[in-house]
TIRO-2110 file (N, C-alpha, C; in Angstrom, 1 decimal):
// TIRO-2110
6.6, 3.6, -16.0, N, 1, A
6.5, 3.2, -14.6, CA, 1, A
5.1, 2.9, -14.3, C, 1, A
4.8, 1.8, -13.6, N, 2, A
3.5, 1.4, -13.2, CA, 2, A
3.5, 0.8, -11.8, C, 2, A
2.4, 0.8, -11.1, N, 3, A
2.3, 0.2, -9.8, CA, 3, A
2.4, -1.3, -9.9, C, 3, A
3.3, -1.9, -9.2, N, 4, A
3.4, -3.4, -9.2, CA, 4, A
2.9, -4.1, -7.9, C, 4, A
2.9, -3.4, -6.8, N, 5, A
2.4, -3.9, -5.6, CA, 5, A
1.9, -2.8, -4.7, C, 5, A
0.9, -3.1, -3.9, N, 6, A
0.4, -2.2, -2.9, CA, 6, A
0.2, -3.0, -1.6, C, 6, A
0.7, -2.4, -0.5, N, 7, A
0.5, -3.0, 0.8, CA, 7, A
-0.2, -2.0, 1.7, C, 7, A
-1.3, -2.4, 2.3, N, 8, A
-2.1, -1.5, 3.2, CA, 8, A
-2.2, -2.2, 4.6, C, 8, A
-1.9, -1.4, 5.6, N, 9, A
-1.9, -1.9, 7.0, CA, 9, A
-2.7, -0.9, 7.8, C, 9, A
-3.7, -1.4, 8.5, N, 10, A
-4.5, -0.6, 9.5, CA, 10, A
-5.2, 0.6, 8.9, C, 10, A
-5.7, 0.5, 7.7, N, 11, A
-6.5, 1.6, 7.1, CA, 11, A
-7.9, 1.3, 7.1, C, 11, A
-8.7, 2.0, 7.9, N, 12, A
-10.1, 1.8, 8.1, CA, 12, A
-10.5, 0.3, 8.4, C, 12, A
-11.2, -0.4, 7.5, N, 13, A
-11.5, -1.8, 7.8, CA, 13, A
-10.5, -2.8, 7.3, C, 13, A
-9.4, -2.3, 6.7, N, 14, A
-8.3, -3.2, 6.2, CA, 14, A
-7.2, -3.3, 7.3, C, 14, A
-7.1, -4.5, 7.9, N, 15, A
-6.1, -4.8, 8.8, CA, 15, A
-4.7, -5.0, 8.1, C, 15, A
-4.7, -5.8, 7.1, N, 16, A
-3.5, -6.0, 6.2, CA, 16, A
-3.9, -6.6, 4.9, C, 16, A
-3.3, -6.0, 3.8, N, 17, A
-3.5, -6.6, 2.5, CA, 17, A
-2.2, -6.3, 1.7, C, 17, A
-1.8, -7.3, 0.9, N, 18, A
-0.6, -7.2, 0.1, CA, 18, A
-1.0, -7.7, -1.3, C, 18, A
-1.1, -6.8, -2.2, N, 19, A
-1.6, -7.2, -3.6, CA, 19, A
-0.5, -6.9, -4.6, C, 19, A
-0.2, -7.9, -5.4, N, 20, A
0.7, -7.7, -6.6, CA, 20, A
-0.1, -7.5, -7.8, C, 20, A
0.3, -6.7, -8.7, N, 21, A
-0.5, -6.3, -9.9, CA, 21, A
0.2, -6.8, -11.2, C, 21, A
-0.6, -7.1, -12.2, N, 22, A
-0.1, -7.4, -13.5, CA, 22, A
-0.6, -6.2, -14.4, C, 22, A
-0.5, -6.4, -15.7, N, 23, A
-0.9, -5.4, -16.7, CA, 23, A
-2.4, -5.1, -16.6, C, 23, A
-3.3, -6.0, -16.2, N, 24, A
-4.7, -5.8, -16.2, CA, 24, A
-5.2, -6.5, -14.9, C, 24, A
-6.0, -5.7, -14.1, N, 25, A
-6.4, -6.2, -12.8, CA, 25, A
-7.9, -5.8, -12.6, C, 25, A
-8.6, -6.6, -11.9, N, 26, A
-10.0, -6.4, -11.5, CA, 26, A
-10.2, -6.6, -10.1, C, 26, A
-10.8, -5.7, -9.3, N, 27, A
-11.0, -5.9, -7.9, CA, 27, A
-12.5, -6.2, -7.8, C, 27, A
-12.8, -7.4, -7.3, N, 28, A
-14.2, -7.8, -7.1, CA, 28, A
-14.4, -8.3, -5.7, C, 28, A
-15.6, -8.0, -5.2, N, 29, A
-15.9, -8.5, -3.8, CA, 29, A
-17.3, -8.1, -3.5, C, 29, A
-17.9, -8.8, -2.5, N, 30, A
-19.2, -8.5, -2.0, CA, 30, A
-19.3, -7.1, -1.4, C, 30, A
-20.5, -6.7, -1.1, N, 31, A
-20.7, -5.4, -0.4, CA, 31, A
-20.0, -5.5, 0.9, C, 31, A
-19.5, -4.3, 1.4, N, 32, A
-18.9, -4.2, 2.7, CA, 32, A
-17.7, -5.1, 3.0, C, 32, A
-16.9, -5.3, 1.9, N, 33, A
-15.7, -6.1, 2.1, CA, 33, A
-14.4, -5.3, 2.0, C, 33, A
-14.5, -4.0, 1.8, N, 34, A
-13.3, -3.1, 1.8, CA, 34, A
-12.8, -2.6, 0.4, C, 34, A
-13.6, -2.8, -0.6, N, 35, A
-13.1, -2.3, -2.0, CA, 35, A
-13.0, -0.8, -2.0, C, 35, A
-13.9, -0.1, -1.5, N, 36, A
-13.8, 1.4, -1.4, CA, 36, A
-12.7, 1.8, -0.5, C, 36, A
-12.5, 1.2, 0.6, N, 37, A
-11.4, 1.5, 1.5, CA, 37, A
-10.1, 1.3, 0.8, C, 37, A
-10.0, 0.3, 0.0, N, 38, A
-8.7, 0.0, -0.8, CA, 38, A
-8.4, 1.2, -1.7, C, 38, A
-9.4, 1.6, -2.4, N, 39, A
-9.1, 2.8, -3.3, CA, 39, A
-9.0, 4.1, -2.6, C, 39, A
-9.6, 4.2, -1.4, N, 40, A
-9.4, 5.4, -0.6, CA, 40, A
-8.0, 5.4, 0.0, C, 40, A
-7.5, 4.3, 0.3, N, 41, A
-6.1, 4.2, 0.8, CA, 41, A
-5.1, 4.6, -0.3, C, 41, A
-5.3, 4.2, -1.5, N, 42, A
-4.5, 4.7, -2.6, CA, 42, A
-4.6, 6.2, -2.8, C, 42, A
-5.8, 6.7, -2.7, N, 43, A
-6.0, 8.2, -2.8, CA, 43, A
-5.2, 8.9, -1.7, C, 43, A
-5.3, 8.3, -0.4, N, 44, A
-4.6, 8.9, 0.7, CA, 44, A
-3.1, 8.9, 0.5, C, 44, A
-2.6, 7.8, -0.1, N, 45, A
-1.2, 7.7, -0.4, CA, 45, A
-0.7, 8.8, -1.2, C, 45, A
-1.5, 9.1, -2.3, N, 46, A
-1.0, 10.1, -3.3, CA, 46, A
-1.3, 11.5, -2.8, C, 46, A
-2.4, 11.7, -2.0, N, 47, A
-2.8, 13.1, -1.7, CA, 47, A
-2.7, 13.5, -0.2, C, 47, A
-2.4, 12.5, 0.6, N, 48, A
-2.4, 12.7, 2.1, CA, 48, A
-3.7, 13.3, 2.6, C, 48, A
-4.8, 13.0, 1.9, N, 49, A
-6.1, 13.4, 2.3, CA, 49, A
-7.1, 12.3, 2.0, C, 49, A
-8.2, 12.4, 2.7, N, 50, A
-9.2, 11.3, 2.6, CA, 50, A
-10.6, 11.9, 2.5, C, 50, A
-11.5, 11.3, 1.8, N, 51, A
-12.9, 11.8, 1.8, CA, 51, A
-13.5, 11.6, 3.1, C, 51, A
-12.9, 10.7, 3.9, N, 52, A
-13.4, 10.5, 5.3, CA, 52, A
-13.1, 11.6, 6.2, C, 52, A
-12.2, 12.5, 5.8, N, 53, A
-11.9, 13.7, 6.6, CA, 53, A
-10.8, 13.5, 7.5, C, 53, A
-11.0, 13.3, 8.8, N, 54, A
-10.0, 13.4, 9.8, CA, 54, A
-9.1, 12.1, 9.9, C, 54, A
-8.0, 12.3, 10.5, N, 55, A
-7.0, 11.1, 10.7, CA, 55, A
-7.7, 10.0, 11.4, C, 55, A
-8.5, 10.3, 12.4, N, 56, A
-9.2, 9.3, 13.2, CA, 56, A
-10.1, 8.5, 12.3, C, 56, A
-10.7, 9.0, 11.2, N, 57, A
-11.6, 8.3, 10.4, CA, 57, A
-10.9, 7.3, 9.4, C, 57, A
-9.5, 7.4, 9.3, N, 58, A
-8.8, 6.5, 8.4, CA, 58, A
-8.1, 5.4, 9.2, C, 58, A
-8.0, 5.6, 10.5, N, 59, A
-7.3, 4.6, 11.3, CA, 59, A
-8.1, 3.3, 11.4, C, 59, A
-7.4, 2.2, 11.7, N, 60, A
-8.0, 0.9, 11.7, CA, 60, A
-9.2, 0.9, 12.7, C, 60, A
-10.4, 0.5, 12.2, N, 61, A
-11.6, 0.6, 13.0, CA, 61, A
-11.6, -0.2, 14.3, C, 61, A
-10.8, -1.3, 14.4, N, 62, A
-10.8, -2.2, 15.5, CA, 62, A
-9.8, -1.7, 16.6, C, 62, A
-8.8, -0.9, 16.2, N, 63, A
-7.7, -0.5, 17.1, CA, 63, A
-7.1, 0.8, 16.5, C, 63, A
-7.5, 1.9, 16.9, N, 64, A
-7.1, 3.2, 16.3, CA, 64, A
-5.7, 3.6, 16.8, C, 64, A
-5.1, 2.8, 17.7, N, 65, A
-3.7, 3.1, 18.2, CA, 65, A
-2.7, 2.6, 17.2, C, 65, A
-3.1, 1.7, 16.3, N, 66, A
-2.1, 1.1, 15.4, CA, 66, A
-1.7, 2.0, 14.3, C, 66, A
-0.4, 1.9, 13.9, N, 67, A
0.1, 2.7, 12.8, CA, 67, A
-0.5, 2.4, 11.5, C, 67, A
-0.9, 3.4, 10.7, N, 68, A
-1.5, 3.3, 9.4, CA, 68, A
-0.4, 3.3, 8.4, C, 68, A
-0.3, 2.3, 7.5, N, 69, A
0.8, 2.3, 6.5, CA, 69, A
0.2, 1.9, 5.1, C, 69, A
0.5, 2.7, 4.1, N, 70, A
0.2, 2.4, 2.7, CA, 70, A
1.5, 2.5, 1.9, C, 70, A
1.9, 1.3, 1.4, N, 71, A
3.1, 1.2, 0.7, CA, 71, A
2.9, 0.9, -0.8, C, 71, A
3.5, 1.6, -1.7, N, 72, A
3.3, 1.4, -3.1, CA, 72, A
4.7, 1.1, -3.8, C, 72, A
4.8, 0.0, -4.5, N, 73, A
6.0, -0.3, -5.3, CA, 73, A
5.7, -0.1, -6.8, C, 73, A
6.7, 0.4, -7.5, N, 74, A
6.5, 0.6, -8.9, CA, 74, A
7.4, -0.3, -9.7, C, 74, A
6.9, -0.8, -10.9, N, 75, A
7.8, -1.5, -11.8, CA, 75, A
8.4, -0.5, -12.8, C, 75, A
9.5, -0.9, -13.3, N, 76, A
10.2, 0.0, -14.3, CA, 76, A
11.0, 1.0, -13.5, C, 76, A
11.1, 0.9, -12.2, N, 77, A
12.0, 1.7, -11.4, CA, 77, A
12.3, 1.0, -10.1, C, 77, A
13.4, 1.2, -9.5, N, 78, A
13.8, 0.5, -8.3, CA, 78, A
13.4, 1.3, -7.0, C, 78, A
12.2, 1.9, -7.1, N, 79, A
11.8, 2.6, -5.9, CA, 79, A
10.3, 2.5, -5.7, C, 79, A
9.9, 2.9, -4.5, N, 80, A
8.5, 3.0, -4.1, CA, 80, A
8.4, 4.0, -3.0, C, 80, A
7.3, 4.0, -2.3, N, 81, A
7.2, 4.9, -1.2, CA, 81, A
6.2, 4.4, -0.2, C, 81, A
6.3, 4.8, 1.0, N, 82, A
5.3, 4.5, 2.1, CA, 82, A
4.7, 5.8, 2.6, C, 82, A
3.5, 5.8, 2.9, N, 83, A
2.8, 6.9, 3.6, CA, 83, A
2.3, 6.3, 4.8, C, 83, A
2.6, 6.9, 6.0, N, 84, A
2.1, 6.3, 7.2, CA, 84, A
1.7, 7.3, 8.2, C, 84, A
0.9, 6.9, 9.2, N, 85, A
0.6, 7.7, 10.3, CA, 85, A
1.0, 6.9, 11.5, C, 85, A
1.8, 7.5, 12.4, N, 86, A
2.2, 6.8, 13.6, CA, 86, A
1.3, 7.0, 14.7, C, 86, A
1.6, 6.4, 15.9, N, 87, A
0.7, 6.5, 17.0, CA, 87, A
0.4, 7.9, 17.5, C, 87, A
1.4, 8.8, 17.2, N, 88, A
1.2, 10.2, 17.6, CA, 88, A
0.4, 11.0, 16.6, C, 88, A
-0.3, 10.3, 15.7, N, 89, A
-1.1, 10.9, 14.6, CA, 89, A
-0.3, 11.9, 13.8, C, 89, A
1.0, 11.6, 13.6, N, 90, A
1.8, 12.4, 12.7, CA, 90, A
2.0, 11.7, 11.4, C, 90, A
1.8, 12.3, 10.3, N, 91, A
1.9, 11.7, 9.0, CA, 91, A
3.3, 11.9, 8.4, C, 91, A
3.9, 10.8, 7.8, N, 92, A
5.2, 11.0, 7.2, CA, 92, A
5.2, 10.1, 5.9, C, 92, A
5.9, 10.6, 4.9, N, 93, A
6.1, 9.9, 3.7, CA, 93, A
7.5, 9.4, 3.6, C, 93, A
7.7, 8.2, 3.3, N, 94, A
9.1, 7.6, 3.3, CA, 94, A
9.3, 7.0, 1.9, C, 94, A
10.4, 7.4, 1.3, N, 95, A
10.8, 6.9, 0.0, CA, 95, A
11.6, 5.6, 0.2, C, 95, A
11.4, 4.6, -0.7, N, 96, A
12.1, 3.4, -0.6, CA, 96, A
12.9, 3.1, -1.8, C, 96, A
14.2, 2.7, -1.7, N, 97, A
15.0, 2.4, -2.8, CA, 97, A
15.5, 1.0, -2.7, C, 97, A
15.2, 0.1, -3.6, N, 98, A
15.6, -1.3, -3.5, CA, 98, A
15.3, -1.9, -2.2, C, 98, A
14.2, -1.6, -1.6, N, 99, A
13.8, -2.2, -0.3, CA, 99, A
14.3, -1.5, 0.9, C, 99, A
15.2, -0.5, 0.7, N, 100, A
15.8, 0.2, 1.9, CA, 100, A
15.3, 1.6, 1.9, C, 100, A
15.0, 2.1, 3.1, N, 101, A
14.6, 3.5, 3.2, CA, 101, A
15.6, 4.5, 2.8, C, 101, A
15.2, 5.6, 2.1, N, 102, A
16.1, 6.6, 1.7, CA, 102, A
15.5, 7.9, 2.3, C, 102, A
16.3, 9.0, 2.3, N, 103, A
15.9, 10.3, 2.8, CA, 103, A
14.9, 10.8, 1.8, C, 103, A
13.8, 11.3, 2.3, N, 104, A
12.7, 11.8, 1.4, CA, 104, A
12.6, 13.3, 1.8, C, 104, A
12.6, 14.2, 0.8, N, 105, A
12.5, 15.6, 1.1, CA, 105, A
11.1, 16.0, 1.6, C, 105, A
10.1, 15.2, 1.5, N, 106, A
8.7, 15.6, 2.0, CA, 106, A
8.4, 14.8, 3.2, C, 106, A
8.1, 15.4, 4.3, N, 107, A
7.6, 14.8, 5.5, CA, 107, A
6.5, 15.7, 6.0, C, 107, A
5.3, 15.1, 6.2, N, 108, A
4.2, 15.9, 6.7, CA, 108, A
4.0, 15.5, 8.2, C, 108, A
4.0, 16.5, 9.0, N, 109, A
3.9, 16.2, 10.5, CA, 109, A
2.6, 16.9, 11.0, C, 109, A
END
């Protein structure tokens, strides 16, 4: 199983990005274009923590009231997951099966 797509919405400087992956990928960009924030979003997805510290530090810089969503799809399996923070600053992890939400035993509030 490998990551086939990552969608990030309202995470620090990233308003929205949707990237599909192949077997080999390179992320290239000029300074201050969001490369580190991209990898920090992936880290936040897996660990629910950020080197930036507080929830306020990972919210979208231009509008912190927007919901933060990091969605990861996996190839070799028909499932993925979303990690999000809603407007009430509550974190939840949502498992996805064939594009439809399913009950996930882990929810962080």
